[in-house]
N, CA, C and O atoms as a Tinker XYZ file with bonds, in Angstrom:
   264  protein
     1  N     12.746000  -18.167000   -7.122000    73     2
     2  CA    11.814000  -17.534000   -8.029000    64     1     3
     3  C     11.881000  -16.025000   -7.825000    63     2     4     5
     4  O     11.720000  -15.539000   -6.706000    81     3
     5  N     12.112000  -15.309000   -8.872000    73     3     6
     6  CA    12.144000  -13.855000   -8.747000    64     5     7
     7  C     10.882000  -13.264000   -9.368000    63     6     8     9
     8  O     10.351000  -13.769000  -10.357000    81     7
     9  N     10.430000  -12.195000   -8.762000    73     7    10
    10  CA     9.228000  -11.522000   -9.254000    64     9    11
    11  C      9.612000  -10.536000  -10.343000    63    10    12    13
    12  O     10.690000   -9.946000  -10.287000    81    11
    13  N      8.753000  -10.348000  -11.330000    73    11    14
    14  CA     9.057000   -9.352000  -12.367000    64    13    15
    15  C      9.083000   -7.961000  -11.753000    63    14    16    17
    16  O      8.283000   -7.642000  -10.874000    81    15
    17  N      9.991000   -7.154000  -12.215000    73    15    18
    18  CA    10.074000   -5.786000  -11.721000    64    17    19
    19  C      9.482000   -4.847000  -12.749000    63    18    20    21
    20  O      9.754000   -4.961000  -13.944000    81    19
    21  N      8.669000   -3.917000  -12.274000    73    19    22
    22  CA     8.044000   -2.911000  -13.136000    64    21    23
    23  C      8.022000   -1.597000  -12.373000    63    22    24    25
    24  O      7.902000   -1.580000  -11.148000    81    23
    25  N      8.135000   -0.533000  -13.081000    73    23    26
    26  CA     7.955000    0.766000  -12.464000    64    25    27
    27  C      6.462000    1.002000  -12.300000    63    26    28    29
    28  O      5.704000    0.902000  -13.265000    81    27
    29  N      6.040000    1.313000  -11.089000    73    27    30
    30  CA     4.634000    1.561000  -10.820000    64    29    31
    31  C      4.410000    3.048000  -10.610000    63    30    32    33
    32  O      5.236000    3.733000  -10.006000    81    31
    33  N      3.316000    3.527000  -11.100000    73    31    34
    34  CA     2.947000    4.922000  -10.917000    64    33    35
    35  C      1.619000    4.976000  -10.179000    63    34    36    37
    36  O      0.711000    4.202000  -10.484000    81    35
    37  N      1.493000    5.881000   -9.213000    73    35    38
    38  CA     0.212000    5.988000   -8.520000    64    37    39
    39  C     -0.871000    6.473000   -9.476000    63    38    40    41
    40  O     -0.586000    7.156000  -10.460000    81    39
    41  N     -2.120000    6.110000   -9.177000    73    39    42
    42  CA    -3.241000    6.574000   -9.988000    64    41    43
    43  C     -3.326000    8.093000   -9.988000    63    42    44    45
    44  O     -3.633000    8.715000  -11.005000    81    43
    45  N     -3.054000    8.667000   -8.845000    73    43    46
    46  CA    -3.064000   10.126000   -8.718000    64    45    47
    47  C     -2.107000   10.501000   -7.596000    63    46    48    49
    48  O     -1.853000    9.701000   -6.695000    81    47
    49  N     -1.583000   11.704000   -7.654000    73    47    50
    50  CA    -0.691000   12.190000   -6.619000    64    49    51
    51  C     -1.506000   12.935000   -5.578000    63    50    52    53
    52  O     -2.251000   13.855000   -5.917000    81    51
    53  N     -1.375000   12.549000   -4.311000    73    51    54
    54  CA    -2.169000   13.219000   -3.284000    64    53    55
    55  C     -1.721000   14.672000   -3.093000    63    54    56    57
    56  O     -0.531000   14.980000   -3.148000    81    55
    57  N     -2.686000   15.545000   -2.870000    73    55    58
    58  CA    -2.392000   16.965000   -2.675000    64    57    59
    59  C     -2.600000   17.391000   -1.221000    63    58    60    61
    60  O     -1.814000   18.163000   -0.672000    81    59
    61  N     -3.650000   16.886000   -0.615000    73    59    62
    62  CA    -3.949000   17.285000    0.759000    64    61    63
    63  C     -3.032000   16.553000    1.733000    63    62    64    65
    64  O     -2.635000   15.413000    1.492000    81    63
    65  N     -2.703000   17.217000    2.824000    73    63    66
    66  CA    -1.779000   16.653000    3.807000    64    65    67
    67  C     -2.272000   15.317000    4.343000    63    66    68    69
    68  O     -1.474000   14.400000    4.537000    81    67
    69  N     -3.578000   15.192000    4.586000    73    67    70
    70  CA    -4.073000   13.924000    5.130000    64    69    71
    71  C     -3.962000   12.803000    4.104000    63    70    72    73
    72  O     -3.751000   11.647000    4.470000    81    71
    73  N     -4.101000   13.134000    2.826000    73    71    74
    74  CA    -3.953000   12.127000    1.772000    64    73    75
    75  C     -2.503000   11.674000    1.649000    63    74    76    77
    76  O     -2.230000   10.485000    1.483000    81    75
    77  N     -1.583000   12.620000    1.731000    73    75    78
    78  CA    -0.157000   12.287000    1.696000    64    77    79
    79  C      0.178000   11.379000    2.877000    63    78    80    81
    80  O      0.901000   10.396000    2.718000    81    79
    81  N     -0.341000   11.704000    4.054000    73    79    82
    82  CA    -0.112000   10.893000    5.247000    64    81    83
    83  C     -0.653000    9.472000    5.042000    63    82    84    85
    84  O      0.019000    8.498000    5.383000    81    83
    85  N     -1.859000    9.355000    4.488000    73    83    86
    86  CA    -2.472000    8.043000    4.271000    64    85    87
    87  C     -1.652000    7.207000    3.299000    63    86    88    89
    88  O     -1.390000    6.033000    3.561000    81    87
    89  N     -1.247000    7.794000    2.191000    73    87    90
    90  CA    -0.455000    7.065000    1.195000    64    89    91
    91  C      0.858000    6.585000    1.813000    63    90    92    93
    92  O      1.247000    5.432000    1.627000    81    91
    93  N      1.530000    7.452000    2.537000    73    91    94
    94  CA     2.792000    7.075000    3.167000    64    93    95
    95  C      2.579000    5.985000    4.213000    63    94    96    97
    96  O      3.386000    5.061000    4.320000    81    95
    97  N      1.501000    6.087000    4.981000    73    95    98
    98  CA     1.201000    5.075000    5.996000    64    97    99
    99  C      0.931000    3.720000    5.344000    63    98   100   101
   100  O      1.374000    2.690000    5.852000    81    99
   101  N      0.214000    3.711000    4.233000    73    99   102
   102  CA    -0.095000    2.461000    3.530000    64   101   103
   103  C      1.179000    1.844000    2.961000    63   102   104   105
   104  O      1.384000    0.638000    3.094000    81   103
   105  N      2.030000    2.634000    2.337000    73   103   106
   106  CA     3.279000    2.103000    1.792000    64   105   107
   107  C      4.154000    1.530000    2.904000    63   106   108   109
   108  O      4.698000    0.434000    2.768000    81   107
   109  N      4.287000    2.266000    3.992000    73   107   110
   110  CA     5.103000    1.807000    5.123000    64   109   111
   111  C      4.515000    0.533000    5.727000    63   110   112   113
   112  O      5.249000   -0.404000    6.039000    81   111
   113  N      3.205000    0.498000    5.889000    73   111   114
   114  CA     2.552000   -0.682000    6.454000    64   113   115
   115  C      2.734000   -1.891000    5.541000    63   114   116   117
   116  O      2.926000   -3.007000    6.023000    81   115
   117  N      2.676000   -1.681000    4.239000    73   115   118
   118  CA     2.869000   -2.781000    3.295000    64   117   119
   119  C      4.254000   -3.391000    3.467000    63   118   120   121
   120  O      4.396000   -4.613000    3.508000    81   119
   121  N      5.252000   -2.560000    3.565000    73   119   122
   122  CA     6.622000   -3.043000    3.768000    64   121   123
   123  C      6.727000   -3.790000    5.094000    63   122   124   125
   124  O      7.335000   -4.858000    5.158000    81   123
   125  N      6.138000   -3.233000    6.151000    73   123   126
   126  CA     6.195000   -3.878000    7.459000    64   125   127
   127  C      5.522000   -5.245000    7.452000    63   126   128   129
   128  O      6.053000   -6.201000    8.018000    81   127
   129  N      4.358000   -5.344000    6.814000    73   127   130
   130  CA     3.654000   -6.632000    6.758000    64   129   131
   131  C      4.472000   -7.639000    5.940000    63   130   132   133
   132  O      4.582000   -8.802000    6.327000    81   131
   133  N      5.033000   -7.208000    4.838000    73   131   134
   134  CA     5.856000   -8.106000    4.033000    64   133   135
   135  C      7.038000   -8.635000    4.835000    63   134   136   137
   136  O      7.339000   -9.827000    4.789000    81   135
   137  N      7.703000   -7.753000    5.566000    73   135   138
   138  CA     8.878000   -8.163000    6.329000    64   137   139
   139  C      8.521000   -9.049000    7.522000    63   138   140   141
   140  O      9.251000   -9.987000    7.840000    81   139
   141  N      7.417000   -8.758000    8.170000    73   139   142
   142  CA     7.074000   -9.509000    9.383000    64   141   143
   143  C      6.289000  -10.784000    9.086000    63   142   144   145
   144  O      6.482000  -11.792000    9.766000    81   143
   145  N      5.411000  -10.759000    8.089000    73   143   146
   146  CA     4.517000  -11.893000    7.843000    64   145   147
   147  C      4.804000  -12.634000    6.535000    63   146   148   149
   148  O      4.388000  -13.781000    6.373000    81   147
   149  N      5.500000  -11.998000    5.614000    73   147   150
   150  CA     5.810000  -12.620000    4.336000    64   149   151
   151  C      4.726000  -12.376000    3.302000    63   150   152   153
   152  O      3.603000  -11.992000    3.631000    81   151
   153  N      5.080000  -12.605000    2.054000    73   151   154
   154  CA     4.169000  -12.366000    0.933000    64   153   155
   155  C      2.878000  -13.181000    1.003000    63   154   156   157
   156  O      1.816000  -12.644000    0.688000    81   155
   157  N      2.925000  -14.450000    1.401000    73   155   158
   158  CA     1.676000  -15.224000    1.432000    64   157   159
   159  C      0.616000  -14.656000    2.390000    63   158   160   161
   160  O     -0.576000  -14.908000    2.212000    81   159
   161  N      1.041000  -13.899000    3.393000    73   159   162
   162  CA     0.097000  -13.359000    4.377000    64   161   163
   163  C     -0.174000  -11.865000    4.164000    63   162   164   165
   164  O     -0.785000  -11.219000    5.016000    81   163
   165  N      0.271000  -11.324000    3.050000    73   163   166
   166  CA     0.018000   -9.919000    2.729000    64   165   167
   167  C     -1.422000   -9.775000    2.243000    63   166   168   169
   168  O     -1.773000  -10.271000    1.172000    81   167
   169  N     -2.249000   -9.101000    3.026000    73   167   170
   170  CA    -3.644000   -8.871000    2.655000    64   169   171
   171  C     -3.986000   -7.408000    2.867000    63   170   172   173
   172  O     -3.298000   -6.697000    3.600000    81   171
   173  N     -5.053000   -6.966000    2.222000    73   171   174
   174  CA    -5.485000   -5.582000    2.418000    64   173   175
   175  C     -5.889000   -5.342000    3.866000    63   174   176   177
   176  O     -5.663000   -4.257000    4.401000    81   175
   177  N     -6.477000   -6.334000    4.496000    73   175   178
   178  CA    -6.897000   -6.178000    5.890000    64   177   179
   179  C     -5.688000   -5.984000    6.798000    63   178   180   181
   180  O     -5.700000   -5.109000    7.665000    81   179
   181  N     -4.646000   -6.788000    6.610000    73   179   182
   182  CA    -3.439000   -6.647000    7.438000    64   181   183
   183  C     -2.782000   -5.286000    7.216000    63   182   184   185
   184  O     -2.375000   -4.625000    8.171000    81   183
   185  N     -2.680000   -4.874000    5.960000    73   183   186
   186  CA    -2.049000   -3.583000    5.660000    64   185   187
   187  C     -2.867000   -2.444000    6.261000    63   186   188   189
   188  O     -2.308000   -1.538000    6.880000    81   187
   189  N     -4.172000   -2.483000    6.084000    73   187   190
   190  CA    -5.028000   -1.427000    6.617000    64   189   191
   191  C     -4.937000   -1.362000    8.137000    63   190   192   193
   192  O     -4.843000   -0.275000    8.706000    81   191
   193  N     -4.963000   -2.519000    8.798000    73   191   194
   194  CA    -4.839000   -2.538000   10.255000    64   193   195
   195  C     -3.510000   -1.932000   10.695000    63   194   196   197
   196  O     -3.466000   -1.122000   11.621000    81   195
   197  N     -2.432000   -2.326000   10.028000    73   195   198
   198  CA    -1.103000   -1.815000   10.391000    64   197   199
   199  C     -0.998000   -0.318000   10.124000    63   198   200   201
   200  O     -0.357000    0.404000   10.888000    81   199
   201  N     -1.625000    0.156000    9.044000    73   199   202
   202  CA    -1.556000    1.579000    8.683000    64   201   203
   203  C     -2.525000    2.428000    9.500000    63   202   204   205
   204  O     -2.383000    3.649000    9.569000    81   203
   205  N     -3.519000    1.771000   10.123000    73   203   206
   206  CA    -4.506000    2.530000   10.891000    64   205   207
   207  C     -5.543000    3.204000   10.010000    63   206   208   209
   208  O     -6.066000    4.265000   10.351000    81   207
   209  N     -5.837000    2.585000    8.878000    73   207   210
   210  CA    -6.840000    3.129000    7.959000    64   209   211
   211  C     -7.864000    2.033000    7.645000    63   210   212   213
   212  O     -7.649000    0.864000    7.964000    81   211
   213  N     -8.969000    2.420000    7.020000    73   211   214
   214  CA    -9.960000    1.428000    6.601000    64   213   215
   215  C     -9.464000    0.718000    5.348000    63   214   216   217
   216  O     -8.614000    1.240000    4.626000    81   215
   217  N     -9.997000   -0.472000    5.093000    73   215   218
   218  CA    -9.601000   -1.172000    3.870000    64   217   219
   219  C    -10.035000   -0.387000    2.632000    63   218   220   221
   220  O     -9.377000   -0.466000    1.594000    81   219
   221  N    -11.122000    0.361000    2.725000    73   219   222
   222  CA   -11.564000    1.188000    1.603000    64   221   223
   223  C    -10.566000    2.263000    1.231000    63   222   224   225
   224  O    -10.494000    2.672000    0.072000    81   223
   225  N     -9.790000    2.727000    2.209000    73   223   226
   226  CA    -8.789000    3.763000    1.930000    64   225   227
   227  C     -7.681000    3.233000    1.028000    63   226   228   229
   228  O     -7.002000    4.013000    0.361000    81   227
   229  N     -7.494000    1.929000    1.001000    73   227   230
   230  CA    -6.431000    1.351000    0.179000    64   229   231
   231  C     -6.735000    1.450000   -1.312000    63   230   232   233
   232  O     -5.810000    1.489000   -2.125000    81   231
   233  N     -7.984000    1.491000   -1.678000    73   231   234
   234  CA    -8.335000    1.445000   -3.094000    64   233   235
   235  C     -7.944000    2.714000   -3.847000    63   234   236   237
   236  O     -7.803000    2.673000   -5.070000    81   235
   237  N     -7.769000    3.815000   -3.170000    73   235   238
   238  CA    -7.327000    5.041000   -3.825000    64   237   239
   239  C     -5.822000    5.131000   -3.961000    63   238   240   241
   240  O     -5.317000    6.059000   -4.593000    81   239
   241  N     -5.085000    4.178000   -3.377000    73   239   242
   242  CA    -3.627000    4.243000   -3.383000    64   241   243
   243  C     -2.981000    3.200000   -4.293000    63   242   244   245
   244  O     -1.756000    3.083000   -4.322000    81   243
   245  N     -3.785000    2.447000   -5.031000    73   243   246
   246  CA    -3.237000    1.414000   -5.905000    64   245   247
   247  C     -2.511000    2.035000   -7.088000    63   246   248   249
   248  O     -2.807000    3.154000   -7.507000    81   247
   249  N     -1.570000    1.294000   -7.605000    73   247   250
   250  CA    -0.858000    1.732000   -8.816000    64   249   251
   251  C     -1.755000    1.510000  -10.036000    63   250   252   253
   252  O     -2.674000    0.692000  -10.000000    81   251
   253  N     -1.482000    2.237000  -11.101000    73   251   254
   254  CA    -2.205000    2.054000  -12.356000    64   253   255
   255  C     -1.876000    0.682000  -12.925000    63   254   256   257
   256  O     -0.721000    0.259000  -12.875000    81   255
   257  N     -2.854000   -0.014000  -13.459000    73   255   258
   258  CA    -2.537000   -1.282000  -14.124000    64   257   259
   259  C     -1.739000   -1.031000  -15.389000    63   258   260   261
   260  O     -1.930000   -0.025000  -16.073000    81   259
   261  N     -0.849000   -1.951000  -15.689000    73   259   262
   262  CA    -0.014000   -1.769000  -16.892000    64   261   263
   263  C     -0.672000   -2.346000  -18.108000    63   262   264
   264  O     -0.112000   -2.282000  -19.202000    81   263
């Protein structure tokens, strides 16, 4: 089964250094969780823990809905 591919755009581009760091940490953590635990175990809590941020910080980094 293949997943549909779509180009995703962030809701907003971070300007402050700490925001850029957070976005990069979340993206990297998402990849790490996917590789280590698989898609069925990908959760916001796991990603936030791996990235070292709160789960609330993830809501500003979501892609725009299509």
